[in-house]
Each structure stands twice: as structure tokens, then as C-alpha cells.
C-alpha positions as CSV (number, residue, x, y, z in Angstrom):
1,M,141.4,-106.2,-99.0
2,N,138.4,-104.8,-100.9
3,D,137.0,-104.3,-97.5
4,E,139.6,-101.5,-96.0
5,N,139.4,-98.0,-96.0
6,P,141.3,-96.7,-99.1
7,V,144.8,-94.9,-98.2
8,L,144.2,-92.8,-101.2
9,S,140.9,-91.9,-102.2
10,L,140.1,-89.1,-104.9
11,K,136.5,-87.6,-104.9
12,G,134.8,-85.4,-107.2
13,I,138.2,-83.9,-109.1
14,T,137.9,-81.5,-111.6
15,R,140.7,-79.5,-112.9
16,V,140.0,-76.2,-116.1
17,Y,142.6,-74.9,-117.6
18,R,141.9,-71.2,-118.9
19,Q,143.9,-69.7,-121.7
20,G,142.2,-66.5,-122.5
21,E,138.3,-66.9,-123.2
22,E,139.0,-71.1,-123.8
23,E,138.5,-73.4,-120.9
24,L,139.6,-76.5,-121.1
25,R,138.2,-79.3,-118.4
26,I,141.0,-81.9,-118.0
27,F,138.9,-84.0,-115.0
28,E,135.0,-83.5,-114.5
29,D,134.0,-85.3,-111.5
30,A,136.9,-88.2,-111.2
31,A,137.0,-90.6,-108.6
32,I,139.2,-93.1,-107.4
33,D,140.0,-95.4,-104.4
34,V,143.2,-97.2,-103.8
35,R,143.9,-99.3,-101.0
36,A,146.6,-100.6,-98.9
37,G,148.9,-102.9,-100.7
38,E,146.9,-102.5,-104.3
39,M,148.3,-101.5,-107.8
40,V,146.1,-99.8,-109.8
41,A,147.3,-99.2,-113.5
42,L,145.9,-95.8,-114.8
43,V,145.9,-95.8,-118.5
44,G,145.1,-93.8,-121.3
45,P,145.9,-92.0,-124.5
46,S,148.7,-89.3,-124.3
47,G,147.4,-85.6,-123.7
48,S,144.4,-87.5,-121.3
49,G,145.6,-85.9,-118.1
50,K,147.3,-88.8,-116.4
51,S,150.5,-87.0,-115.2
52,S,147.9,-84.2,-114.1
53,L,146.0,-86.7,-112.1
54,L,149.1,-87.8,-110.5
55,H,150.0,-84.3,-109.5
56,I,146.8,-83.6,-107.7
57,A,146.5,-87.1,-106.1
58,G,150.2,-86.4,-104.8
59,L,149.5,-82.8,-103.4
60,L,151.6,-80.9,-106.0
61,E,148.7,-79.4,-108.0
62,A,145.1,-78.4,-106.4
63,P,142.3,-79.1,-108.2
64,D,139.3,-76.7,-109.2
65,A,136.9,-78.8,-107.1
66,G,136.8,-82.0,-105.3
67,E,138.9,-83.8,-102.2
68,V,142.2,-85.4,-102.1
69,L,142.0,-88.0,-99.0
70,I,145.4,-90.0,-97.9
71,S,144.8,-91.9,-94.8
72,G,141.0,-90.5,-94.5
73,R,142.2,-86.9,-94.5
74,D,141.1,-84.2,-96.8
75,C,144.4,-82.8,-97.8
76,V,143.3,-79.8,-100.5
77,A,141.7,-77.7,-97.6
78,L,145.1,-78.0,-95.5
79,R,147.8,-75.1,-95.1
80,D,150.4,-75.2,-97.3
81,G,153.1,-76.4,-94.6
82,L,151.0,-79.1,-93.5
83,R,150.0,-80.1,-97.3
84,T,154.2,-80.4,-97.8
85,A,154.3,-81.9,-94.8
86,V,152.1,-84.8,-96.1
87,R,153.5,-85.3,-99.0
88,R,157.1,-86.0,-97.4
89,R,155.8,-88.3,-95.1
90,E,152.8,-90.4,-96.8
91,V,153.8,-90.0,-100.5
92,G,156.4,-91.4,-102.9
93,F,156.9,-90.1,-106.6
94,V,158.9,-91.9,-109.3
95,Y,158.7,-90.2,-112.7
96,Q,160.0,-91.1,-116.0
97,F,162.9,-89.2,-115.8
98,H,164.8,-90.1,-112.4
99,N,166.2,-86.6,-111.4
100,L,168.8,-87.9,-109.3
101,L,171.2,-85.8,-107.7
102,P,174.4,-86.1,-109.6
103,E,177.0,-85.6,-107.0
104,F,175.9,-88.4,-104.9
105,S,176.5,-92.3,-105.4
106,A,173.1,-94.3,-105.4
107,L,173.2,-95.1,-102.3
108,E,173.7,-91.7,-101.0
109,N,170.6,-90.6,-102.9
110,V,168.2,-93.5,-101.5
111,V,169.8,-92.3,-98.2
112,L,169.3,-88.6,-98.1
113,P,165.3,-88.5,-97.9
114,Q,165.6,-90.7,-94.9
115,L,168.2,-88.3,-93.2
116,I,165.9,-85.5,-94.1
117,A,163.1,-87.1,-92.1
118,G,165.2,-87.8,-89.2
119,V,166.1,-91.4,-89.7
120,P,169.3,-92.4,-88.2
121,R,172.4,-93.1,-90.6
122,R,173.1,-96.3,-90.2
123,S,169.4,-97.3,-90.4
124,A,168.8,-95.2,-93.4
125,A,171.8,-96.9,-94.6
126,D,171.0,-100.4,-94.2
127,F,167.1,-99.9,-95.6
128,A,168.6,-97.9,-98.9
129,Q,171.0,-101.1,-99.3
130,Y,168.0,-103.1,-99.0
131,L,165.5,-101.4,-101.8
132,L,168.9,-101.1,-104.0
133,E,169.4,-104.9,-103.9
134,R,165.4,-105.5,-104.6
135,M,166.2,-103.4,-107.7
136,G,169.2,-105.9,-108.2
137,L,171.6,-102.6,-108.0
138,G,173.5,-103.9,-105.0
139,P,176.9,-103.9,-106.4
140,R,176.3,-100.1,-107.9
141,A,175.6,-98.9,-104.7
142,T,178.6,-96.8,-104.3
143,H,178.5,-95.7,-108.0
144,R,177.0,-91.9,-109.1
145,P,174.3,-91.6,-111.8
146,A,176.8,-90.6,-114.4
147,E,178.6,-94.1,-114.0
148,L,174.9,-95.7,-114.3
149,S,173.0,-96.6,-117.6
150,G,169.6,-95.0,-117.6
151,G,167.9,-98.4,-116.5
152,E,170.0,-98.2,-113.7
153,Q,169.4,-94.8,-112.4
154,Q,165.7,-95.5,-113.0
155,R,165.7,-98.2,-110.6
156,V,167.5,-95.9,-108.1
157,A,164.8,-93.2,-108.4
158,I,162.2,-96.0,-107.4
159,A,164.3,-97.0,-104.4
160,R,164.3,-93.4,-103.4
161,A,160.4,-93.2,-104.2
162,L,160.5,-96.1,-101.6
163,A,163.0,-95.0,-99.0
164,N,160.3,-93.3,-96.4
165,R,158.4,-96.4,-96.5
166,P,155.8,-94.1,-97.8
167,R,151.8,-95.1,-97.8
168,V,151.1,-94.0,-101.1
169,L,153.1,-94.4,-104.4
170,L,152.5,-92.1,-107.3
171,A,154.6,-93.6,-110.7
172,D,154.2,-91.8,-113.9
173,E,155.8,-94.3,-117.0
174,P,158.4,-95.7,-113.9
175,T,159.6,-98.5,-116.9
176,G,159.1,-96.1,-120.1
177,N,163.4,-96.0,-120.1
178,L,163.7,-99.9,-119.2
179,D,163.9,-102.8,-121.4
180,P,161.5,-105.3,-121.2
181,K,163.5,-108.1,-118.8
182,T,164.5,-105.2,-116.9
183,S,161.0,-103.5,-116.9
184,R,159.5,-106.9,-115.7
185,M,162.0,-107.9,-113.1
186,V,161.6,-104.1,-111.6
187,F,157.7,-104.3,-111.7
188,N,157.7,-107.4,-109.8
189,E,160.1,-105.9,-107.3
190,L,157.8,-103.0,-106.9
191,L,154.5,-104.9,-107.0
192,E,156.0,-107.1,-104.3
193,I,157.2,-104.1,-102.3
194,C,153.6,-102.6,-102.6
195,R,152.5,-105.7,-101.0
196,T,154.4,-106.5,-98.2
197,Q,154.7,-102.7,-96.8
198,G,151.2,-102.1,-97.7
199,V,151.7,-99.1,-100.0
200,A,149.0,-97.9,-102.2
201,A,150.1,-97.4,-105.7
202,L,149.1,-95.8,-108.5
203,V,151.2,-96.4,-111.6
204,A,150.4,-94.4,-115.1
205,T,151.8,-96.3,-117.6
206,H,151.5,-96.9,-121.6
207,N,152.9,-100.8,-121.2
208,L,149.5,-102.3,-121.6
209,D,151.2,-105.8,-120.6
210,L,152.2,-104.5,-116.8
211,A,148.8,-103.0,-116.7
212,G,147.1,-106.5,-117.1
213,H,149.5,-107.8,-114.0
214,M,148.2,-105.2,-111.6
215,D,145.4,-105.6,-109.2
216,R,143.1,-102.8,-111.6
217,V,142.9,-101.2,-114.3
218,V,141.1,-97.7,-114.4
219,L,141.1,-95.7,-118.4
220,L,141.3,-91.9,-118.3
221,H,139.2,-91.0,-121.1
222,E,137.5,-87.7,-121.9
223,G,138.1,-86.6,-118.0
224,R,136.5,-89.5,-116.7
225,L,137.8,-92.4,-114.5
226,I,136.1,-95.9,-116.0
227,E,137.0,-99.2,-114.5
228,G,136.1,-102.4,-116.3
229,A,137.1,-105.8,-117.5
230,D,137.9,-105.3,-120.6
231,L,139.7,-101.8,-120.5
232,T,143.1,-102.7,-122.5
233,A,141.3,-103.5,-125.6
234,G,139.2,-100.0,-125.3
235,Y,142.3,-98.2,-124.7
236,Q,144.1,-99.6,-127.7
237,S,140.9,-98.4,-130.1
238,L,141.4,-95.0,-129.0
């Protein structure tokens, strides 16, 4: 896996926020590679910029400098329409808050992005059911979000993010609203799906136990991405 070209590559990412005459540098020359089938934990203190980095990686926010390469293609320089197309085709997002469509069932929430991408309805429904079953939600597929617990809704959101078989998965505290047992179950399934489908996953989390079970842990601290074997201990001291 380490010899393969990265699916997601951030190079020299710099992001500056300006308020009046004040300038706040969120990132300074940040860089990371994530390869197919690899799950990388992104840890750091609250307010360190983990969500902003995920937004940049997912082409939702533009850096002030640097490159975002997906499958070897620099997407920062693309026109808006092309960048949107790459994001829809190549990238899946999971947020801490699920944002499911309330009028649709769990199955329909996972089917819909596939239909938008042109997948036939029968194939879309079959794959949606498969993903929901992997998340332990097969019997709940016909329920609407209001009929599901918060944890169940989050698992539907994870299935939805995987529905179009993205090459890159970006997750912001994906198990933050789940109890420990469910969190581990969902994480294990997510890891297995990333492995079998060759998805490159970058996961922001405060859960150091889960971070320790990922392939690598990267610390975002003072605008830099730092990788090393003892990062979780260092993170706890920040």
C-alpha cells in the first residue's frame, strides 16, 4: 500500500483568515498523503482547524496556497463546475451531524445520491440495502429519520457517504454521537469497507482509542501536520 500513488494528496496547504487588520494563519505549508484502502486519523485540539482542513480536502473551501490532488489531479485550479463534479464523483463526506432528508426513509436517503449520479434505481436500492445491513440497520431501512435514534441516523449518514463508491472519504467525528459499543461496530465496518473498496479515508476524531486502530495518526498542531508513533500521548498533553 505504501508504494502506491496517493489517492488524496495535500501539498503546501496554507489558509489565512483575516478580520480587519488581524491575520490568523490556520495552516502553514500543511501536507499529507492518503492511499487507497488507508484510514488516517486526524487529531488535534478543538479549534485547531481539523474541520477546515477536511473542507479544503473535499473541495468545499479553497486554500490561500497549495494543491489538493485527487487521483493525481490538482483540483484547486479547476473551474467551479469541474470541481463540483469531482467532489460529487470522487468524495464522500460524513459529518458529526447527519443532515438526513426527513421526508425520505433510511433506504431512500442512501439511494438518492446514487440516482443523481445516474445509477439505475434497482442497483441503487440493492447497494443501499447492503450498506445499511453492514451498518446494522437492515431492519430499519424503511424508517424515516424521525423514527430512528441519533446513532441510527448517523449510521445512515455514513452509508449515504459511501453510496457512490467514493475514492476519498472525509469524516468529521463520524462516531461522536454513538455509544462506545456502537462506535466500535460502526468503525470496524467503515474500516472494512474502506479496505475492500480501496477508499482513502481521512477521519477527524477526538476518540484516541479509535485513532489508535487506524493505519496512521496525524496531529494538527499550530498549523502543521505532524506524524509519528507517539502522537496520541502528545495530543493529550496539549
